[in-house]
N, C-alpha and C positions, 0 to 999 in steps of 0.2 A: 762458729763452726759447728756443723752438725755432728762431726765425729767426736767432739768432746763429750756430748751427751750420750751418743750411741755406745761409746766404749767406757763410759763412766771414768773419764780421765781424772787423775789426781795431780799429774804434772804434764805440762805442755811446753814444748820448745820448737821454734822454727829454725831449721838448719838448712840454709840455702833455699832451694825450692821444695824441700821436704819438711815433714812434720814428725816430731818424736813425741809419743804419748806414753805415759805410765798409767796403767789402770788401777782401780781399787783392788783388783785381784793380783796385783804385783806382776803384771805382764807388760813387757816392752813391745811397743808397736811403732813401726816406721811407715809413714804414708807418703804417697807422692802428692803433687799439687792438686790432683783430682780427688784426694782423700781416699785413695785405694790403698789397702795394706800391702806393702811389698816385703815386709819382714816382721816377724813376731817371735818372741821368745819369753818363756816363763822364767822369772828371776827370783832368786832368794833375797831376803832382806839385806844381807851383807853386800850383794851385788848391786842392788839399787842404791845403797848408801855410797858405794864407790863411784858409780856412774854420776850420781848427783854431785859428789865431791869434785870429780874431774870437770864436769860442766861448769860449775860455779867458780872453782878455784883455778882453772886453767891459766888465767892471766896472773893471778896472785902467785902461782908456783914459779912463774918466770921472773917475778919481781917487778914487772912493769906496772902492775896494779897492786900496791902494797897491802891492801886490806879488802876483805869481803865479808858481808853479812850473810848468814844462811839460816833459814828457818826450817826446822824439822818437825813434821807431824808425828805424834807419838802413836805407836800401835796400840790396839785395844788389848787388855784393859789399860786405860790411861795411867801413867805413872805420876805420882805426886811429887817426885823429885827428879832432878835432871840426871837420868841414868841411861836412857836408851842411846842418845847421841854419844855420851861419854864412853860407853862400852864399845860402840862401833869404832869410835875414833881411836881408842886404845889398840884396837886390832890392826889399824892401818898406819898409825902415827910413826911407826918405825921406818916407814918408807920415805918420810919427809925429813931426812937428815942432810947435813952438809950445807951447801950454799943456799938451798931452798928451804932451810929449817923454818917451820911454821909454829907460831904460838896460837893458843886458843883461849878465849875468854867466854864465859857465859854472860849473855846480855839480859835475857829474860826467859822465864818459863812459867807455864801453867799446866793444867791437866790435859790440854789439847796439843800443845806444841812447845818447842824451845828454840830460842834464837841464839846463835853463836857468832862470835867474831873470830875469824881466822886472819892472821896477819903474818906477812913475810918479814921476819925480824931485821934482816940486813937491809931490805928495801925501806922499811920505816926509819931505820937509823940514818941511811943516806939522805932521805928526804928531810928529816929533822935537822940535818947538818947544813942544808943549803941556806945561804944568807937570806934570800928572798922569803923563804918559809919561816925562818927564825923571826924576821922582822914582822911578818904577817901575824904570827901567833902571839908575839909580845904585844902588838897593837890590839889584838882581840881580847887580851887579858885572861880571865877565867883561871888564874893561877898558873899560867904557862911560864914558869920561871926557868932558870938555867938547868936545874936538876931534871925537871920534867922534859924539857926539850931535848936533853941529851940521853934520855932513856925511853925507848919505845914502849916498854911495859908500863911505865908510870904514865906516859901519855895516854895509853889505852885505858888505864884504870881511871884517870881523871875524866875522860870522856864518858865512861860508864857511870861514874858518880853523878855527872851532869844529867845523864839519862834517868837515873833512879830518882833524882830530885825533881826534875821538870818533865819527865815523860817523853823527852826527845833528845837525840844526840846533837851536840853543837854543830853548827853549820860547817865549821872548818874541818870536820871529820870527812867531808866530801872529798877534800884533797887527797886523803889517804885511801879513799875508795876509787881512785882513778880519775877524778875530775880535775882538770888543770886549774892552777891557781887563778888564772884570769877569769875563768867561769865561776869559780867560787866567789871571787870578789864581785863579779858582775851580778850574781844572785843576791848578794848582801846589799849592794849599793843601788842597783838599777831597778827600774820598773820591771816587774816580773814578766811583762809582756814585751819587753824590749829586746829579747833574745833574737838572734839571727836565725837559728835553726835548732831543732831538737834531735838528738841522736843518743838517747839513753839519759841525757840530762840537757839542760838549757845551755846553749853555746852562745857566748857574747863576744862581740868584736869579730876578729878574723877567725875563719874556720880552722886554720892550722894553729896548734897541733891537735885540737880537740877532735875533729872529724877523723883524722888519721888514727888517733888512739881508739876511738869508738869502733872503727873498722878492724883494728888489730885485735881488740877484745873479742869481737864477733868471730874473727877467723880462728882465734885460739879455742873458743868454745866449739866451733865446728870440727877442728882437728881432734879435740879430746873425745867427742862423741863418735866420730867416724873411726877413730882408732880403737875404741873400747872393745869391739868384738874381733879385732885383728891382732892386737898386742896385749900383753899382760898389763895389769894396773901398775906394777912396779916399773915396767919399761916406759910407759907413758909419762909417769911422774918424773922419771930420771931424764927423759928427753926434754921435757918442759924446763926442768931445772938447769939443763945445759944450754939453754937457748941464748944466754948472754943478753937478753932484752933488758935486764936490770941496768945495764950500762946506758940505757936511754931514758932512765928515770928522770933526768933533768927536764924532760919535756913537760912534766907535771908542774914544775916550778916556774913556768913562763906566764 
């Protein structure tokens, strides 16, 4: 897309038939399908952080997608420690209380960026308690004992330990990132070209519930972005937390 180079975009998202850009000058641009700017706004770093949180965490705030990875580019001059994201998170974390309480773990960081894991504690707990998930994790091994499976925080820490040792997260982490169990198993066992369709991940076997979940995640991202300049950050997070989508989390265990 020409607009990416023209506006020196650092972030790009497609929302329906429109495009959302964040420029290196911290300006928000919304373009139509012809790449004509229909809205623009100068934003402060804190505003950009909130917008990025809402976009990426919209499904996790509802609990239907238990976990999300987010990478944050550090402002100049680069920090040698994980401080930028942590400071910004401390400013907004008080809004994530109650049913949609989120946990955060540092996954990796260097002088240019830092990657965080945000997880919905209750959603992870519910998923870990599902019989099919327990059986799957025990079959996978990697130290998934009873204590780990019953504790979301310990499960996340174990996955991070695997990442630090081998440079990649265990495949089963995909289940907590909103990929149904059948597709995680399909990825592990099947020919990587045997998937039926791709919708953010490789879908194996029947399209349901995978395609329905992928579309739901997309609609939640659209809602978050479209609401950002109409409602307060606090109201959006509260509305997402009240969605009750967490009650459909069993779709991931199929």
